[in-house]
N, C-alpha and C positions, 0 to 999 in steps of 0.2 A: 702244636697248633697249626691247622691247615691253611691254605692260601686265603680262604674265604671267612677266616676267623675275625671277630670285630676287635680283638686286641691290637692296639697299635694303629687303628684306622685314623684317628684324629692326627697323630703324627704324620702319617702317610699323606694325608690331604693337605697338609701344610707344605709338603714338597712333593709335587706331581711329576718331577722329572723321571721317575720310575717307569711311567707310561707315556713317556715322551712330551710331556706338556712342560714348558719351562717358564711360560707366562702365567703367573698366578692371578689371574683375574677372577674376582669373585662377584656373584650376583645375588641379589636377594630374591627371594620367592615368597609371595603372600600365600599363607595358609588360611583356609576359610574358617571363620569362626563357628565352633560347634553348634552354638545356639541358632546361627543362621541356617545350618543344615538340619537341625531338627525342625525348624519352622518350615523349610522348604519341603520336608518329608511330610510333615502333618498337613500342610496345605494341599500338597498333590494328593494325598489319601482322601482328604475331604472332597476334593473335586472329583475324584474317582467314584466315591460312594454317592456322591450327588447324582452324578450322571448315570450311574448304574440304577439308582432308585427312581429316577424320572418317570420311566413307564408306569410305575405303580400309582402315581398320582395324576396320570394322564386323564383328561376328561373322557376320552373314548374307552377307558379300561372299565368294562361293564362286569368283569369277572370277580369284583370284590363288593364287599358290604359297605355301608357307610362307616361303620365302626372301623374296619380294615383300613379304609382310605384315611380315616382321622389318625390312626396309629402311624400310618407312612408319613403323613404330613408333619406330625410331632417329631418323628425320626429325623426327617430332613432339617426341621427347625433346630433340633439340637446339634446336627452336625454343622450348621452354619453359624452357631453360637460357640463352637468349640474355642475360638480364639478369646472368648470372655472368660474362660476357665482360668483360675489363679495359678495353676501350674503351667500354662501354655507357654511355649510349645514343648517343654521337656517332660511334663507330667501330665497327660491328657486322659480323661475319661471318655471312653468310645461308647455312644449309645448302642443299645442292642438292636439289632435289625428285626423288625417285626416278621412274624411268620405268615 
């Protein structure tokens, strides 16, 4: 086994004198909840897509038909309601972006 093998790591952590640490002071580290991470990711994606689509529903956007504008408004509404989905934040249905 090489120096960096995982075998015996637990035993070696119990006695750190081999690296010059004789005080065995331990500290706790908080690990983020995976559900919180998923929520943060989904919320950031929603914010990104809403910002990205804002010009498509702008009043001064005259390059679209009324029907296209309605599709973009519906798309943005679905994005804003993602948190209402039963699987949120771990299982999210992303609406299709209008063409």
